[in-house]
N, C-alpha and C positions, 0 to 999 in steps of 0.2 A: 310535495304530500307524506303525511308523517307516514310511519310503520302502522300506527294504530288506523289512521283512515285507508291506508292499504288493504289490509287486513280483513277491516269490516265491509268492504265492497265483496259484493256476490256478482263476480265476472261471470258466473255462468249464467244467472240471469239475466244480464246485460246482454248476452249474445242469443239467450233463449234456447239454451243447450241443456241436456242433464249434466251432471256431474261426473257421470260415465261415459261421455261422449266420446268417440273416436275422434283422432288430430284430422280426418276427412272431413267429420262433421262438422267439426270446430270452424273450419276454414270457409267451407260450404256457406255455414251461417252467417260468417264474418262478411265474404264477400255479397252475400245478399242485402247484408246491411250496410255497406259502406257504399254500395251503386245507390240504395235509396237516399241515405243520407248525406254524399260529398257534397260539398259547398257548390260545385260547378251546378249540380243538379236543384239545389237549393238557395240560389243566390239570396242574401237579405235575412235568410232565415236564421235566426241568432241560436233557436231552439234545435233545430237541425245540425247545426255545426258543434253545439255541445254536445249533443250524443253520438255525432259521429268521433269525437273526441274520445267519450266516455268508449265506445265500442273498440276503437282502434287499442286504447289502453287494454280492456280485457283480453284483446287476441295478441295484445305483445306478450301477456304474461303465461295464458294457456296455449299458446303457439312453440311455447318455449318448452321441452320437455322437462330439462331440469329445474326452471322457473314453476312449471305447474305443480311440480313434486313436491316442491317446497313449499308453495300456497296451500295446495290441499294438507299439507300436512301441519301448517300453520291453522289451517281453520279446524284441523279437527281437534288438536290443543286446546284452541279458544270454546270450541263448542262444549268442552267438558265441564265447564262452569266457572273457567277464569275470566277476568274481566279487567279491563284498565280501570286504575282509581289513582288517587292521590298516592294514597300507602301501598300501591302494588296489589300482587295476587296474594288471595288468602290460599293456606294448604287444603288441600281438599281432603275429601275421607280417604281417601288414598293414601295421605301422607307423603305426597311428592314435594321435592324441595325447590325452592323457586330459582335457586342458585342454577339445577341444573337444568333451568330453561333458558335463564340468561344470562350475559355475561356481564357480571356487576360493574358497575359505573363509579369512581371517584372512591372506592373502599379499597383499592389495590390487590384485589381478586379476581383472578380470570374465572370465567365460566368452565363448565365440563363440556364444551361445544354445544350441544341443546339447541334452545329456538336462537340465541344469540347469533351462533351460526347460520341457523338456518334465514332470520330476517337479513343477516350481511349478504348471503346468497342472492335471496331475492331482490335486494336494493343494488344490484351490483358491486358490493363490498367485500374485499376479502375478510378471512374469519381472524385473522390477524390484528386488523384494523389497519392495515396499510392502503395505498392506494387503489381502490378498485378499478374497474373494467368500464366506469360511467362513459370514457372518451375512446374506448376500443375501437376499430371500424365496424360497421354493423351493414350485412347486406340489405339492399334496398329490395322491398316487396315485388312479388311476380305479380302481375297484371293481365288480363283476360279480357278480351274485344273479341267481334264478329264481324265476318265479312260476308256478302251472297255475291256467289261468280255465277256466270252462265254455265250450262250442261258443257258445251263443247271447249270452255276453257277447264273445266274439271279435267277432260279427257285428256287433251293436247298439252297442259301445263299454261301458265299466263304471268305475267308480272303485272301488279295490281297496288295502286297509291293506296297508304293507309294514312288519314288524317285523325291524329288523336289529341285530346285536350288532358293534359295529364302532369302530375310534379315532374320538374325535371331539376337537374344543377345548374344553379343560377349561370348565367355566361356571363356577365358584370364580373361579379367577384370569383369564379371558380369553384362556387361552392363553400368558402371560408367563412362567409357572412359579413365580412370586413368591406368597407369602399376602396375601391381601387387606390392604391397605393398606401395603404394601410394593412397591419397584418392582427389577428387577435393576440393578445396575451391570456396568460396563466392566471387563471381567479386565485385572489390571494386569499378569499374568504375559505375554500376547502381544498388549496394547495393543488388544483388540477385535478381532484378525485370526480369531483362531480357531486359528491355528499359531504353532508356535514351530520355530526352526532350532538345531540342536544339530552339533557338529563330531565328526568321526570323521578321524583321520587328516588327509590333507589337502582332505577333502572335506567339505561341510554338507549336511545332510539335513533337509526339513520334515516336521513330524509333528504332528496334532492336540494341541492344548494339552490337556493333562493337569486343568489347576485348571478349565477350563470346558468339559471335554468339546469342544471345538471349536465352540463355540457363540459363542466372542467376549465372554459374558456370564457375570455370577455371581449365582446366587441365594443369598444370606444367610440369608434364611428361607422355604423350600420351601413351597409350597401343599400343604395337608394331602390334598387329594385328589387331586393327578397327582402329587406327589412331588418338583416342579419341571421335569417333563419340557413341561408346557403341554397334554398329550393325556392324557387318558384312555377307557378302553374303556366305553361304554355303549350300552346296548340303547334303542332309538328308534322311533318309529311314525312312518313317511310314509304318505300317502296319493297314490295314481298313479294318473292317469287312462290308461285304456287306449283307444287311440282306435278306433273303428268300423273294421272290414275286416282286424284286427291278423291275421297270418299268425301259424301255428303255427313258432316256432324264431326271431319275430323279435325283436331287442332295441331296447328304447327307452330316450333317454338323459335323466337328471335331472342338468341342469347344478348344477356345485357342492355335489354331495350324495355325495360321496367321501370320502375319509379328507381331514383336516385339513390345510393347508398350514404349511409351516415359518417360524419368522422373518415372520410376517404375511402371508404368500403365501396364495394363492389355493388353495381347497380343490379336490381332483381330479373327476372325474363320476362318477354311477353308472349303469352300465349293467344293465336288467333284461330277461332273455331270458325271452320268454312262451310257455309251453306248454300247448295247448289241448288240452281233454278232448275224443274223440269224439263224436259225435251218435249217438244210436239209430237214429235216420231218417233224416237228410240226411248228405249229404257234402258236398266242397266241391272247386271248381275254379277257379282264381282268384277272379274276382270272382262266380263262377256257384255259386249253389248245386245238388245235385243229388239224386234221389231216385227210388227203384226201385218201379214201382206195378205190382201184379198184375192181370191181366186174364184172362178168357177166350177160348176161341177163338172162340166164335160172335162176342163184341164186336171182336175185331179183325176177323172175316169179314164182317160184316154192319154195322159200323160202329155208334158208339155215343156217348156223351159220360162222362166221368170227372171226378168231384169229389177233387182234390187238394190236400192240404194243404200249407200255407207256413207259416214260423214265428209271422206274425201273425195269418193267418186261411184261407182255403180261395180255390182258383180251379178254375173249369170248365173241361175243354178236349175238343174234339169231335176225336172217334177216326175217319177217312175209314174206309170198308169197304174190305176188303182190306190192311192195315196187318200188317206183319210183326214177328213178337214180336222184341222187342231195339229196335224204332224207338225214337229219340229226340226227344220233342215239346218245345216252347220256350214258356217263359210270362215274355213280357217284362216287365222291371223287377220279376220278383220276388227277385231275387237280394241280392248285395248292395252296400250304399250305402258308399262310401266318403268322407272328408271332404273329396277333390276335385270333389265330386258326382257322380263316376262310378255307375252301379248296374248290376250285372250282371243275371242270368237265373236263372230255376230250368230246369233240365234234367229233363225228365221221361222216365225209360225205362221201356219198356211189355212187360210180361214175363208171358209167359202162364203161368200158375197150373196144372197136372196135377193132378187129384183124384186122391188115395192110394186112393181104395175108390171104386166105382160100383156100384150094385145090377142086376139083371137088366136092368129095363126100359131103362136108359141105356146098358147094353151090347149090347142089341139096336139101338137107336134109332143107336150108334157103329157097328155092322157096318153097319145098310145105307147108313150114308152113305158106308163105305169102299166098298162095292159101287157106290154111286151116283159115284164119284170115279177109280174105279180106271183109267180113263184118265190120269189126273194123275199123272206121276213128279216127285216136289219133287225127285230128286237127278238128272236128266237134265242140265242144266248140268255139275255138278261131273264126272258119268261122261264125257261128253264132252270136257272139258277133260282128264282121266286119259287118254283115248285119242289125242287129240291129240299128249300128251307122250311118248307110245310110238314 
């Protein structure tokens, strides 16, 4: 791709973000589009594959702070009325000197930095025209996936398998793209820089070398598995340890398990977002487990002891006489134990269970109880507050 084509592309529109989008917004937009357009999700869809490449190209520039700054500056300069043409740029009303924007080619005159150096940086080329960094090691992209586990696994910790289909370093060629027994050689066209310079009128432009596809290396006998890319899509199985006490929605980082790096660069990381299935009996509040236990009115009025289940066994709690429905009792140390040594409690909510049906004898006794406690108004405090507010 030439410098002209690069600058005329609208990478912000490609990702669907504004030109003042933050780095996190750009990353979020890219990941969403990458998941939707990835070739694995669209087998045989050439349009989706082309769009995936365009989105990846846009992210490659906008995710790099230095490249994004250079790209924005170049677009601002061209937006001011400058355009590419056979004769170069015209001088604007402000009288700017074209020599200040580009390094002159073929005339033996070096520019004063300006856009020539700017484009040099954008295309991984040094401002002095030396070998660039097209072949420097580059870290692989981070990858994110999801896993769902049971409530008890989240509380106690678990080891879960992950099955991933993702790019990985080719096992046949070890990532160099060459057939086993052969090695790549330095591209003679670009001298290993990955970039070539061509002249257009009075200007010189750098663009990725077509012979080596910008890698600086040529593979004469490509690897039969990856076709010379050094990366192949594989299905792999990883084993991940979920720590005890993990929260729903928490991300776990697996270092070096993301996409492989380029030119022997380090691999990215894999981030696994954990989703926890709810439990039929227990809930959770931080490190505490919660449970609601049904009790009868006589048990609360007269006092009793109740046996409450925990995740591991059972615990007995003493309920004092006169305890109100909805009261929360605490069984210390029966909650969630984390790796840092902290242990939560079991919070037990006592709730009166009202029978759906009562026989004649029970109804007679309830009426007798109602008559015996007729002087007690359970809503007296509520009515008094209402009267004060009037």
